[in-house]
C-alpha positions, -999 to +999 in steps of 0.1 A: -336+502-666-299+498-672-299+528-696-314+550-669-288+538-644-260+545-670-274+581-675-275+588-637-240+575-633-227+598-661-245+628-645-230+620-611-195+616-624-198+649-643-211+666-611-181+653-591-156+664-618-173+699-619-171+703-581-134+692-579-124+716-607-143+745-590-125+737-557-092+737-573-098+771-589-109+786-556-082+772-535-050+788-550-066+823-548-075+821-511-042+803-502-019+832-513+004+840-485+003+875-472+034+896-465+053+885-434+047+906-404+075+927-389+070+913-355+095+884-362+123+909-363+115+923-329+114+887-314+148+880-329+163+912-313+149+903-280+164+868-280+200+880-284+218+876-250+239+904-237+277+898-239+297+906-208+333+914-214+357+908-185+388+929-182+419+908-178+452+901-195+451+909-231+459+879-253+481+881-283+465+870-314+489+854-340+482+863-376+470+833-395+495+819-418+484+811-454+495+778-466+502+775-503+488+744-517+494+731-552+466+714-569+470+677-570+466+662-605+433+643-607+426+614-629+412+624-662+384+607-680+409+592-704+429+576-676+399+558-662+392+523-675+363+525-698+342+494-705+320+495-735+317+489-772+318+517-798+299+514-831+325+523-858+297+535-881+279+559-858+302+564-829+276+552-804+289+537-772+270+508-756+280+500-720+253+475-710+254+444-732+257+416-707+223+402-715+220+392-752+182+396-752+186+434-745+218+440-765+217+466-792+211+453-827+244+467-840+263+446-814+246+415-825+254+423-862+290+431-853+293+397-837+282+380-869+302+404-892+334+395-873+327+358-875+324+353-838+288+340-841+270+320-868+239+342-869+218+367-849+199+345-825+163+351-816+152+351-780+134+318-782+166+302-797+188+310-767+198+282-743+228+278-719+253+266-745+245+294-770+246+320-742+280+308-732+293+311-768+277+346-770+296+357-738+329+344-752+322+362-785+314+395-767+348+393-748+365+387-781+347+416-797+357+439-768+394+430-776+391+442-813+406+477-817+378+487-841+352+484-813+372+497-783+360+529-765 
Protein backbone atom coordinates (compact mmCIF):
# COMPACT_ATOMS: atom_id res chain seq x y z
CA UNK A 1 0.00 0.00 0.00
CA UNK A 2 2.81 2.42 0.85
CA UNK A 3 4.46 1.66 -2.50
CA UNK A 4 1.31 2.71 -4.36
CA UNK A 5 1.09 5.91 -2.32
CA UNK A 6 4.75 6.65 -3.12
CA UNK A 7 4.18 6.11 -6.85
CA UNK A 8 1.11 8.38 -6.84
CA UNK A 9 3.06 11.07 -4.98
CA UNK A 10 5.90 10.92 -7.51
CA UNK A 11 3.44 11.18 -10.40
CA UNK A 12 1.71 14.17 -8.78
CA UNK A 13 5.01 15.98 -8.17
CA UNK A 14 6.07 15.34 -11.78
CA UNK A 15 2.72 16.74 -12.99
CA UNK A 16 3.10 19.90 -10.89
CA UNK A 17 6.65 20.46 -12.15
CA UNK A 18 5.51 19.90 -15.75
CA UNK A 19 2.70 22.46 -15.42
CA UNK A 20 4.89 25.12 -13.81
CA UNK A 21 7.57 24.76 -16.48
CA UNK A 22 4.98 25.07 -19.25
CA UNK A 23 3.46 28.17 -17.63
CA UNK A 24 6.89 29.80 -17.38
CA UNK A 25 7.56 29.12 -21.06
CA UNK A 26 4.21 30.61 -22.10
CA UNK A 27 4.33 33.68 -19.85
CA UNK A 28 7.36 35.52 -21.33
CA UNK A 29 6.03 35.26 -24.89
CA UNK A 30 2.66 36.78 -24.05
CA UNK A 31 4.12 39.42 -21.72
CA UNK A 32 6.27 41.11 -24.38
CA UNK A 33 5.45 44.83 -24.26
CA UNK A 34 4.22 46.35 -27.49
CA UNK A 35 5.50 49.62 -28.91
CA UNK A 36 4.42 52.69 -26.98
CA UNK A 37 1.50 54.53 -28.52
CA UNK A 38 2.09 58.04 -29.83
CA UNK A 39 -0.87 59.41 -27.86
CA UNK A 40 1.38 60.19 -24.92
CA UNK A 41 3.15 62.88 -26.95
CA UNK A 42 -0.15 64.58 -27.71
CA UNK A 43 -1.10 64.61 -24.03
CA UNK A 44 2.25 66.14 -23.11
CA UNK A 45 1.78 68.92 -25.65
CA UNK A 46 -1.70 69.72 -24.34
CA UNK A 47 -0.53 70.00 -20.75
CA UNK A 48 1.96 72.82 -21.45
CA UNK A 49 0.56 76.12 -20.17
CA UNK A 50 0.71 79.19 -22.34
CA UNK A 51 3.25 81.77 -21.26
CA UNK A 52 2.03 85.36 -21.14
CA UNK A 53 4.72 88.01 -21.49
CA UNK A 54 3.98 91.42 -20.01
CA UNK A 55 5.64 94.43 -21.50
CA UNK A 56 7.41 96.46 -18.88
CA UNK A 57 10.77 97.92 -18.09
CA UNK A 58 13.53 95.82 -19.51
CA UNK A 59 15.83 94.45 -16.89
CA UNK A 60 19.53 94.38 -17.37
CA UNK A 61 21.09 90.99 -17.07
CA UNK A 62 24.60 90.93 -15.73
CA UNK A 63 26.89 88.40 -17.32
CA UNK A 64 27.84 85.61 -15.00
CA UNK A 65 31.33 85.79 -13.65
CA UNK A 66 33.40 82.67 -13.75
CA UNK A 67 35.22 81.97 -10.56
CA UNK A 68 38.51 80.23 -10.93
CA UNK A 69 38.91 77.55 -8.36
CA UNK A 70 42.05 75.71 -7.60
CA UNK A 71 41.66 72.05 -6.80
CA UNK A 72 42.26 71.40 -3.15
CA UNK A 73 44.74 68.67 -2.41
CA UNK A 74 42.97 65.62 -1.07
CA UNK A 75 44.41 63.10 1.27
CA UNK A 76 46.00 60.24 -0.57
CA UNK A 77 45.73 56.65 0.39
CA UNK A 78 49.27 56.71 1.72
CA UNK A 79 48.47 59.57 4.08
CA UNK A 80 45.58 57.72 5.65
CA UNK A 81 46.34 55.63 8.69
CA UNK A 82 46.28 52.01 7.65
CA UNK A 83 45.65 49.28 10.14
CA UNK A 84 46.60 45.80 9.21
CA UNK A 85 49.33 43.23 9.01
CA UNK A 86 51.25 42.39 5.87
CA UNK A 87 52.61 38.92 5.25
CA UNK A 88 56.26 39.44 4.25
CA UNK A 89 56.31 36.21 2.23
CA UNK A 90 53.23 36.74 0.04
CA UNK A 91 52.43 40.41 0.53
CA UNK A 92 48.89 39.60 1.68
CA UNK A 93 47.32 42.21 3.96
CA UNK A 94 45.00 41.10 6.76
CA UNK A 95 42.86 43.76 8.42
CA UNK A 96 40.59 41.65 10.62
CA UNK A 97 42.52 39.72 13.21
CA UNK A 98 40.93 40.83 16.45
CA UNK A 99 39.47 37.38 17.16
CA UNK A 100 42.18 34.73 17.43
CA UNK A 101 39.80 31.94 16.41
CA UNK A 102 39.28 33.53 12.98
CA UNK A 103 42.79 34.90 12.52
CA UNK A 104 44.69 33.79 9.45
CA UNK A 105 47.16 30.97 9.88
CA UNK A 106 50.17 33.03 8.81
CA UNK A 107 49.48 35.57 11.57
CA UNK A 108 49.40 32.81 14.17
CA UNK A 109 52.65 31.38 12.81
CA UNK A 110 54.24 34.85 12.77
CA UNK A 111 53.37 35.34 16.44
CA UNK A 112 55.20 32.11 17.26
CA UNK A 113 58.11 32.82 14.89
CA UNK A 114 58.74 36.24 16.46
CA UNK A 115 58.68 34.68 19.93
CA UNK A 116 55.59 36.56 21.06
CA UNK A 117 53.65 33.35 21.77
CA UNK A 118 54.75 29.90 22.90
CA UNK A 119 52.73 27.98 20.32
CA UNK A 120 49.76 28.18 17.97
CA UNK A 121 46.78 27.65 20.24
CA UNK A 122 43.78 25.54 19.27
CA UNK A 123 40.28 26.91 19.79
CA UNK A 124 39.56 24.61 22.74
CA UNK A 125 42.79 25.75 24.49
CA UNK A 126 41.78 29.42 24.61
CA UNK A 127 40.79 31.02 27.90
CA UNK A 128 40.74 34.61 29.17
CA UNK A 129 44.40 34.68 30.25
CA UNK A 130 45.67 33.26 26.97
CA UNK A 131 43.48 35.62 24.92
CA UNK A 132 44.90 38.59 26.85
CA UNK A 133 48.46 37.49 26.05
CA UNK A 134 47.47 36.97 22.41
CA UNK A 135 46.09 40.53 22.16
CA UNK A 136 49.30 41.93 23.65
CA UNK A 137 51.34 39.84 21.22
CA UNK A 138 49.30 41.08 18.23
CA UNK A 139 49.89 44.69 19.30
CA UNK A 140 53.64 43.99 19.47
CA UNK A 141 53.50 42.28 16.06
CA UNK A 142 51.84 45.39 14.56
CA UNK A 143 54.79 47.46 15.81
CA UNK A 144 57.36 45.33 13.98
CA UNK A 145 58.40 47.00 10.70
CA UNK A 146 58.46 43.70 8.84
CA UNK A 147 54.68 43.28 9.26
CA UNK A 148 53.56 46.91 8.86
CA UNK A 149 51.32 47.79 5.96
